[in-house]
N, C-alpha and C positions, 0 to 999 in steps of 0.2 A: 806742419802740424795742423790737423783739421780743427776748425773752431767748433766749440760745443754748441749744439742747437737747442739743448734743453729738453729734447724729446726722450721719452722712455725707450729703452731698447726694444726692438720688435720681439713679439712672442715667438718662442721656438715652435715650429710648425709640426714637429714630429718627435716622438720619444727617442731616447738614446738606446740603441740595441746593443746587447752584449751576448757573449757566448753562454755564460752561466751567471746567474744572480747569486753571488757568494753569500750575500746577506740572507736570502731565502734558504739557501742550502744550509747555512749555519743554524738558522732557527729550526729547520726540519731535523737536522742530524744532532743538534746540541743536546736535547733531552735524552735521546737514546744513548749518547756517549756518556752523559752524566750518570744515568742509571747503570750502565755497564761498569763505569769506574767505581761506583758505590758497591756493586756486586763483587768486583774483584777485590776491593778493600776489605769487605766482609770475609771473603775467602782467605785472604792473606792473614787476617786476624785469627781465623779458625784453623789454618793449616798447621800441621805438626812441623816443628823445626827438624832439621836434619838430625839423625841419631848421633849421639855423642860418640867419640872415638874411644872413650875409656869408661870402664865400669869397675866398681869395687864390690867385692864379695867378702862377707865375714864367714869364715869356714868353721874352724875348730882347732883343737890343739895340733901343733905341728906333728906330722906323721900319722894322724888319725885317719879314719876312713873318709871323713868328709873333707879333711884337708887334701887328701889325695884326689878325691873327686873334684874339688875346686881346681886343682892343678890340671886335671884333664879338661875341665871346662875352659881353662885358659888356653890350652892348645887348640881346642875346637873353635873358639871365637876368633883366635888369631888368623884362622883361614879366611875369615871375612873382614879382616882389617880392624878388628875390635881388640883393644888391649884390656885384659882383665887383671886387676890388682887383687891379690889374695891376702886377706888379713888373718893372722892367727888370733884365736880367741879361746876362752876357757870352756866354751860350749854354747848350747842353745840359749841359755839365759842371757849371757853377754851379747850374743848375736841379736836377740830381740831388743835389748836395751839400746844397742847401736842404731837399729832401724828406727826405734821410737824417738831417738834424739834428733831434733831438727837440725842441730849443728853438725851432726855426723856426716861423713862423706860416703857412708855405706849405702849402696843401692839395692843390694840383694843379699840374702843370708839363708842358711839352713836353720830351721827352727822346729823343735820337737813339738808335736801336738799336745795340748793340755796346759802349756805354760802360760799362754797369753791370757787365758781366762781365770788364772789363779786369783787375781784381784777382783774378778767379777766382770771386767770389761776389757776387751782387746783394744790396744792402741789404735787410734784413727789414722787414716791415710796410708794403710798397708793393705796389700792384696796378695792372694796366693796364686802362684803359677802352677800349683798342683803338688800332690804328694809324690815323693821320689823314692822312698824306701821304707821298709819296716825297721823299727828299732826294738827288737825283742827284749823283753824283761825275763832274765833267767835267774832263778833263785836256787842257790845251792846251800845245803845245810848238813850238819852232823846230827846224829841221834836217830831215834825211831822215825819211821815213815809218818809224815803228816800230810794232810790234804787241804788244810785251811790255814791262812796266814795268822789267824787269831791264836794258833797254837804256839806262836813265837813270842808270846807275851812273857816278859821277865827275862828274856835272853839277850845275848850280845849280837846286835845286828849291824853289819856294815851297809850303809845305805847311800854312800857317795859323798863327794865333796860338797861343801856349802855352795849353793848357787848352781849346782849341776842339774841337768835334766833328770838324771837317775834319782837324785835325792828328792826332787819335787814329786816324781811319780811314786816313789816308795812311801813318802809321807802321806800322799793322798790315799794309797791303798791301805796302809796301816791304820789310818784314821777311820776308814770305812769298817775296819775290824776292831775298833775300840782301842787301838794302841796309838798314843800320842807322846810327843816329847815331854820330858819332865816326869814321866811315870816310872814304873818299875822296869821298863825295858830300856836297855842301854843302846842308844843310836849313835854309831861311830861314823866319823867322816872319812871312811876308807873307800877307795874305788879301784877298779881295774886290777892290775897285777898285784897291787898291795893287798887288796881285799882277798884275792885268790890265795896268796901266800899265807895270809893270816888264817884263812879257813883251813888250809892244809896243815898248818902248825897247831891248830886247835885253839888259837887265840880268840876266835870269834865262833859263834854258833851258826850264823847264816850270813850269806852275802847276796846282796841285790846287784846284779850286773846288767848293764845295758850297753849299747853302742859297740865299740871295739872290744870291750871286755866280754861281750856276749855273742861274739861271732862264732859260727859253727866250729872252727878249729879249737877255740878256747873252751867251748862247752864240751867238746869231745875229750879234751885233756882232763877236765875236771871229772867227767863221768868215769874215767878210768881210775881215778883216785879211790883207794879203799876207804870205806867209811863215809864217803861223800855221796849225798843223794841229790838228785835233780828234782826240784819241787814240781809236782804235777798239779796244774791249776784245774782241778775238777770243776770249779765254778767259773771257768773261763767265759762261757756264754753269758752268765749273769754279770760278770765284770764288764763285758762288751756292751751290755744293755745299760748298765748303770753309768758307765763312763763312755760317752759317745765317741771319744777320740781313740778308744782302744779297739783292737781287732783280735778275735780269738783265732789262734793258729795251732796246728798240730805237727809235731815232729814225728815222722813215721818210725816204726820199729826198725832197728838196725841201720838208721840213717848215719850214725857216727862210725860204726864198725860192723860190717857184714859178718866177718869171721867170728867175733865175740858177741854178735847180736846186741849191740848197744845203740840206743837204749833197748832194753828187753821187751818193752811195750811202748805203744804210742804215748807221747807226752804232750799234754796240752799246755800251751803258754799264751800269754797275752802280749800285745805289742802296740804301742802308738806308732804313728808314721811321722816321718820328717817331711815338712813342706818347704818348698822353695818360696820364700816370702820376699816381696819386693815393695818398693814405694809405689803408690798409685800414679806417680808421675813418670814411671818407666816408659820409654819410647816403645810403641807397638812393635816396631821391627826388632828391637832388642829382646822383647818378650818372646817373640817367635824363635830367635836364635838360642835363647837360654833353654827353652823347652826342647828344641832340637838337640842341644848338647845333653840335656837330661835323658833323652831317649837313648842316645849313644852310650852314655855312662851307666845308667841305671836300668836299661831295658832288658838285660840278659836274665837268664834263669838262675836261681840259687836254691838252696835247701828250703828257703821260706817263701819264695815267690816264683811264679811262672814267667816265661819269656813274654815280654810285652805288657806285663802287669803295671809297670811304672815307666814313665810318670803317668799319673792319673788325676782327673779333676775331682779329687776328694777334698772337700773343704770342711774344716772343723772350727778352728778359731778365727779364721779370716775368710772372707768371701773370695771365690775365684774371680780374678780380674776379667774385665770385658774382653780384652785382647786374648787372654788365655782361653776363655770360654769359646771364642770364635775359632781359635786354633784347634782345640780339641774336637770341635764340631765339623770343621771343613778343611783343616790343614792350612798351610801357608797360602797367601794370596797368589793370584795368577802371576803377577809381576815378579814376586820373589821366587816363584818356581821356575820361571823362564829366563830370568836375568841374573847376573852377578849382584851381590848384595848392594854395592854402592850405586850401581846403575838403577836397580829397582827402587831404591830409596829416592833417588832423584826423580825418576818417572812418576812415582807415587805422589810427590808434591806438585809436579807440573800438571798432573791430571786435575788436581783441585783448582788450580788457576785456570785451566781450560774450560771447566764447567760453566762459569758465568759467561765466558766468551761464546760458548756454543749455545747456551740456553737463552741469553739476553741479547748479545751483540749481533749475532748472525741473523736471527729472525728480525731484529730491529732494523738491520740494513735493508731488508726487503721492503720495509715500510717507507724508507727515505724517499724513493721516487714519487710515491703517492703523496706524501706530505709536501714534497717540493712542488709538485704540480698543483696541489690544493692551495698552497701559499701564493703562487703566481696568479692562478686563475681568480683567487679571491680578490686580488687587487683590481681585476677587471670587472668582476661581477658586482662588486659593491656599488658601482655607479648606476646600475640598472634601476635600482629603487628610485633614485632621484630622477632619472630620465622618464620613467613611467609616470611619476607625479607631474612632471612638466608637460608630458603629452596630454594627460587628462586635463590639466589646466588650460591647455591650448584649445580644447574642444568645448570649453565653457564660455565661448564668446568673450574673451578678455577685452577690456578697454585698452586704449593706446598706452596708458601708463602701466597697466598690469602687464601688457605684452612686452614693453621695454624691460620691466623687471625680470620677466621670465627669460628673455634673451640674455640678460646679464648673467643669470644663473647658468644658462647653457654655455656661455663663454667661460665662466669660471670652471665648469666641469671640463670643458675642452682644454683649458690651460693646465688643469691638474693632470689630465690624462697625458697631455703632451710632455709633461715634466717627468713622467715615469721612466724608469730604467727597466727595460724588458728584455728577457732572453729571446734570442732569435727564434727559438723553437715555438714561441707563442706569438709571433708577429701576425699570423692570420687572425687570431682572436682579437689582437689589438686593433687591427684595421676593421674588423667587424664592429667593434665598439665605436670606432670613429664614424663608420657609416651610420650607425644608429643615432649618434649625436647629430650628424647631418640631417637624418630623417626628422628628428624632433625640431631642429632649427627650421626645416622646410615646413613642418606643420604650423609652426608659429608664423612663418611668413605667409602661409596660405590663410591662416586665421586673420592676418592683417588685411590681405586682399579681399577676403570674404566680407570682412567688416566694412571695408571701403566701398565695395560694390553695393552692399546693403544700404549704406548711407547715401550713395549716389542715387540708388533707385528710389529711396524715400524722398530725396530732394527733387528728383524729376517728377514724381507723382504729385507733389505739392504745387509745382509750377504749372502743370497741365490743368489742374482743376481750377486754378485761378484764371487762366486764359479762357476757359470755356464759359465761365460766368461773365467775364468781360465782354465776350462776343455777343452773348444773349442780350446784354444790356445795351450794346451799340445798336443791335438790330431793333430792339424795342424803341429806342430813341428815334431811329430813322423812320420807323413806321408812324410814330406819332407826328413826326415832322411832315411826312407825306400826306397824312390825313388832314392836316391843317392847311395845306396849300391849295390854292384855287386850281381848278382844272384848266 
């Protein structure tokens, strides 16, 4: 074992070179990576989850038109892997109550226009996917021909079951004509076939029928009954203006029976529409699927509508949802047009994740080489300020003590430079820095030599002057001595 000498270990003469400075690379790439991660996190927070595999619709009484329509929706959605649960209900009023109840599992329902604003304000959190059909109001009555609802005052009127859409509409129209519950007019809770039979038997004077009870076949059957008249809404346009959710329609002459020319003249009726109402949390992809199903189920021509008239973005009680408005304006998105539903849904979410990568990460990666080079070069360039200051100090004729202090500073700089870990790609700049350190060291050495030469010159000049004066004095003394001596 070698004995310790007490000496300090020799200075390392050159920096340690590496292929890549991982620290500089991390510092250069780190901020870009953090910004990208933050952007992806925000995108994940904003991204829509995958559409649920099950939906629940509140339709209507079993066997009714809208119950059957919901069953068709179920078949259509099943093609795309979505299960639609169909719930039976008493009608539009119960459908709306289920949607408005936050504890209910109902996602979408058929709701007749005019019901939601009965209390003055529609429930929040619900949007319309569009109107899907007319719900015509047909009024049949006994007695002389009348053209105004006010003429039914004091009679027996079947206006539908409690809580039904028919009853709510009939009450609103009768109120506008001065007829209200509790007055002289008897308002009976009969609907559908019960109301039609009571009318035929003479047990009531008039029946207000909507929905399935007012479908063209039913109206045609009642028109054929002797003594039964089909009420002609001569004020249909005024009703449509007064009640924004109503539409004035016309049944053409002979529409029910060409042979018997029934009706014998065009008949004007009024009709609210039924809207497909959904919670505003409905997934956009499912919104598109439901509207597609509505097109297939309700888009055909009937006695009261033309082909392609429904579904339509007609909003009355509820605003058209943003996704529904986009669909009516431009149709399905490109992905859903070109791909199967499940694949388009997956691709739609992946695109949201790719956006921050494309917008932030890829351009940021182009900056990494420049940032990396700047980091490495800055470790070299930062010494030049000190070297310039030392060089200037060497030109100011430093004293010996000052020069030694300057040399120590140069040594400290060189030690620090030699302690650096440098990428091989920047070795040339490292050696240029070392050359410049050597240049400053040489300037300090030159300053020492110059100072020494000046000191020696000054010393030599002093000695010469002293010798000249001494010679003159010797010669003067010799002269005096010679003069005093005898010849």
